[in-house]
C-alpha positions as CSV (number, residue, x, y, z in Angstrom):
1,M,5.6,11.2,-23.8
2,P,8.7,11.8,-21.5
3,A,7.2,12.8,-18.0
4,S,9.3,16.1,-18.1
5,R,6.2,17.3,-20.9
6,F,3.4,16.8,-18.2
7,H,2.2,19.4,-16.1
8,V,0.5,18.6,-12.9
9,S,-2.7,19.4,-13.9
10,S,-2.7,16.1,-16.8
11,V,-2.7,14.4,-14.1
12,M,-4.5,15.5,-11.2
13,V,-8.2,14.1,-9.8
14,K,-10.1,17.1,-10.4
15,D,-13.1,16.1,-8.8
16,V,-11.9,15.9,-5.0
17,I,-13.6,14.5,-2.7
18,T,-13.8,16.7,0.7
19,V,-15.2,16.4,3.9
20,P,-15.7,18.9,7.0
21,G,-14.1,18.7,10.1
22,T,-17.2,17.7,11.9
23,M,-17.6,14.8,10.0
24,R,-17.5,11.5,12.1
25,L,-14.8,9.1,12.2
26,G,-16.4,6.4,10.9
27,E,-18.0,8.0,8.1
28,V,-14.7,9.5,6.7
29,A,-13.4,5.8,6.9
30,D,-16.4,4.5,5.1
31,L,-16.3,7.2,2.6
32,M,-12.5,6.3,1.9
33,L,-13.1,2.7,1.6
34,E,-16.1,3.0,-0.8
35,K,-14.2,5.3,-3.1
36,G,-10.8,3.7,-3.0
37,I,-9.0,6.7,-1.9
38,G,-5.8,6.8,0.3
39,S,-6.6,10.6,1.5
40,V,-9.0,13.1,1.7
41,P,-9.2,16.7,2.6
42,I,-10.7,18.5,5.6
43,V,-12.1,21.8,4.5
44,D,-14.5,24.5,6.3
45,D,-15.8,28.1,5.0
46,N,-12.5,29.2,4.6
47,G,-10.8,26.4,2.5
48,M,-9.0,23.3,2.6
49,I,-7.8,23.3,6.6
50,G,-6.2,19.7,7.0
51,I,-6.4,16.1,5.1
52,V,-6.5,12.6,6.3
53,S,-5.2,9.6,4.9
54,K,-4.6,6.3,5.7
55,A,-2.0,6.2,7.7
56,D,-3.6,8.7,10.3
57,F,-6.2,6.1,11.1
58,T,-3.4,3.4,12.3
59,P,-2.4,4.8,15.4
60,L,-5.9,4.3,16.2
61,A,-5.9,0.7,16.3
62,N,-4.9,0.6,19.5
63,G,-5.8,-0.3,23.1
64,I,-8.0,-2.7,24.6
65,I,-9.9,-3.4,21.5
66,F,-7.7,-4.1,19.0
67,D,-5.4,-6.0,21.5
68,K,-8.3,-8.7,21.3
69,I,-8.4,-8.8,17.6
70,S,-5.8,-10.8,15.8
71,V,-4.0,-10.6,12.4
72,K,-6.2,-13.6,11.0
73,E,-9.6,-11.8,11.4
74,V,-8.9,-8.6,9.3
75,M,-5.7,-10.0,7.0
76,S,-6.3,-10.4,3.1
77,K,-6.2,-14.3,2.6
78,E,-5.8,-13.7,-1.6
79,V,-2.1,-13.0,-1.9
80,V,-1.0,-11.2,-5.4
81,A,2.6,-12.4,-5.6
82,V,5.7,-12.4,-8.2
83,S,9.2,-14.4,-8.0
84,S,12.5,-12.6,-8.1
85,S,12.9,-13.7,-12.1
86,D,9.8,-11.6,-13.2
87,R,9.9,-8.7,-15.6
88,L,9.5,-5.5,-13.3
89,I,6.8,-4.6,-15.6
90,H,5.1,-8.2,-14.9
91,A,4.9,-6.9,-11.1
92,R,3.8,-3.4,-12.3
93,R,0.9,-4.9,-14.2
94,Q,-0.3,-7.4,-11.4
95,M,-0.4,-4.3,-8.8
96,L,-2.4,-2.3,-11.6
97,D,-4.9,-5.3,-12.3
98,Y,-5.3,-6.1,-8.6
99,K,-5.3,-2.7,-7.5
100,V,-2.9,-3.4,-4.7
101,G,0.0,-1.1,-3.4
102,R,2.3,-4.1,-2.8
103,V,3.4,-7.7,-3.6
104,P,5.7,-10.7,-1.9
105,V,8.3,-11.9,-3.8
106,I,8.0,-15.6,-3.2
107,D,10.5,-18.4,-4.6
108,D,10.3,-21.4,-4.0
109,D,7.9,-21.3,-1.8
110,E,10.0,-18.9,0.4
111,L,9.3,-15.3,0.8
112,I,12.3,-13.6,-0.4
113,G,11.0,-10.0,-0.6
114,I,8.6,-7.0,-1.3
115,I,8.4,-5.0,-3.8
116,T,5.6,-1.7,-3.5
117,S,4.6,1.0,-6.1
118,K,7.4,2.9,-4.1
119,D,9.9,0.6,-5.4
120,L,8.2,1.0,-9.0
121,M,8.1,4.5,-9.0
122,R,11.9,4.7,-7.9
123,A,12.7,2.1,-10.4
124,F,11.2,4.2,-13.5
125,I,12.7,7.4,-12.4
126,N,16.2,6.2,-12.7
127,F,15.6,3.9,-15.6
128,R,14.3,7.3,-17.4
129,K,17.5,9.3,-16.0
130,N,20.2,6.7,-16.9
131,V,19.2,5.1,-19.8
132,P,18.8,7.3,-23.3
133,E,15.1,7.2,-24.4
134,K,15.9,5.7,-28.0
135,H,17.3,2.2,-26.0
136,Q,14.0,2.8,-23.4
137,K,11.4,0.6,-25.0
138,S,13.6,-2.4,-25.2
139,Q,15.9,-2.2,-21.8
140,I,12.6,-1.6,-19.7
141,K,12.3,-5.3,-20.4
142,E,15.2,-6.6,-19.1
143,I,14.9,-4.9,-15.7
144,L,13.9,-7.9,-12.9
145,V,12.0,-8.0,-9.7
146,E,15.0,-8.9,-7.8
147,D,16.9,-5.6,-9.0
148,V,14.3,-3.9,-7.0
149,M,12.7,-5.4,-4.4
150,S,13.8,-5.2,-0.8
151,S,14.8,-8.1,0.8
152,N,14.4,-10.0,4.0
153,P,11.6,-8.4,4.4
154,S,9.4,-8.1,7.9
155,S,6.5,-9.6,8.3
156,V,3.7,-11.1,10.8
157,S,1.9,-13.8,12.3
158,K,-1.6,-14.6,12.2
159,E,-2.0,-14.6,16.0
160,M,-0.5,-11.4,16.2
161,S,-3.0,-8.7,17.6
162,I,-4.1,-5.6,15.3
163,S,-2.5,-3.0,18.0
164,D,1.0,-5.3,17.8
165,V,0.7,-4.7,13.8
166,S,-0.3,-1.0,14.1
167,K,2.8,-0.3,16.3
168,I,5.1,-1.8,13.7
169,M,3.8,0.2,11.0
170,V,3.5,3.7,12.5
171,E,7.5,3.0,13.6
172,T,8.6,1.5,10.4
173,G,6.0,3.4,8.2
174,Y,5.1,0.3,6.6
175,N,2.0,0.3,4.8
176,G,1.5,-3.6,4.8
177,L,3.0,-6.2,6.0
178,P,3.1,-9.9,4.7
179,V,1.5,-12.6,7.1
180,V,3.8,-16.0,7.6
181,E,2.6,-19.5,8.7
182,N,5.3,-22.0,9.1
183,G,7.6,-20.2,6.4
184,D,4.5,-20.0,4.2
185,V,3.0,-16.5,3.2
186,V,-0.7,-16.9,4.1
187,G,-2.1,-13.5,3.6
188,I,-0.8,-9.7,3.8
189,I,-2.0,-7.0,6.3
190,T,-2.2,-3.5,5.3
191,Q,-3.8,0.1,6.0
192,T,-6.7,-0.8,4.3
193,D,-7.7,-3.5,6.5
194,I,-7.3,-2.0,9.4
195,L,-9.5,1.3,7.6
196,R,-11.6,-1.2,7.2
197,L,-11.8,-2.8,11.1
198,I,-11.9,0.5,12.4
199,A,-15.0,1.6,9.9
200,K,-16.5,-1.5,11.3
201,L,-16.4,-0.9,14.9
202,E,-17.3,2.9,15.0
203,S,-20.7,1.7,12.9
């Protein structure tokens, strides 16, 4: 069915996890990690008063403690990647199967781009708008990663401090950054990794 036939109620999460404004920061981080959620509404007796997300934790990874922690201590070493010639539907399947929001694009062992869930969303929306419904099933398979990816992506080194990574994420709005050493992608660091670090330190 085309998305235009759905209402928000068809796809929304009904059993919403909420927390009180008095909950400790570390407990909120632990809850988000345990439930695999990116944000949580804050409520009091009068209802919802705000919301906190992974992005709100990122600026907190700043200061002396985080200056002393390097990327290699926090990054995810298992990298899910695609090539520029892969079909877009393959990249989407990788993200779904491995529950990641972004995948580096690597050709001949060189990082040439990155593709995120937002890139996928925009691509599929444009596709549905511009391709007649009767042709969509066949033509969707013709879209390649290189048609959608962001080229020349920002990256970080293993030795960079978490404070510096936090600043980059805040300034650019990027949720994750590939970790590159001698031209090779050796890991990826995301807001989830920083959230996990903060939860560990708070505990």
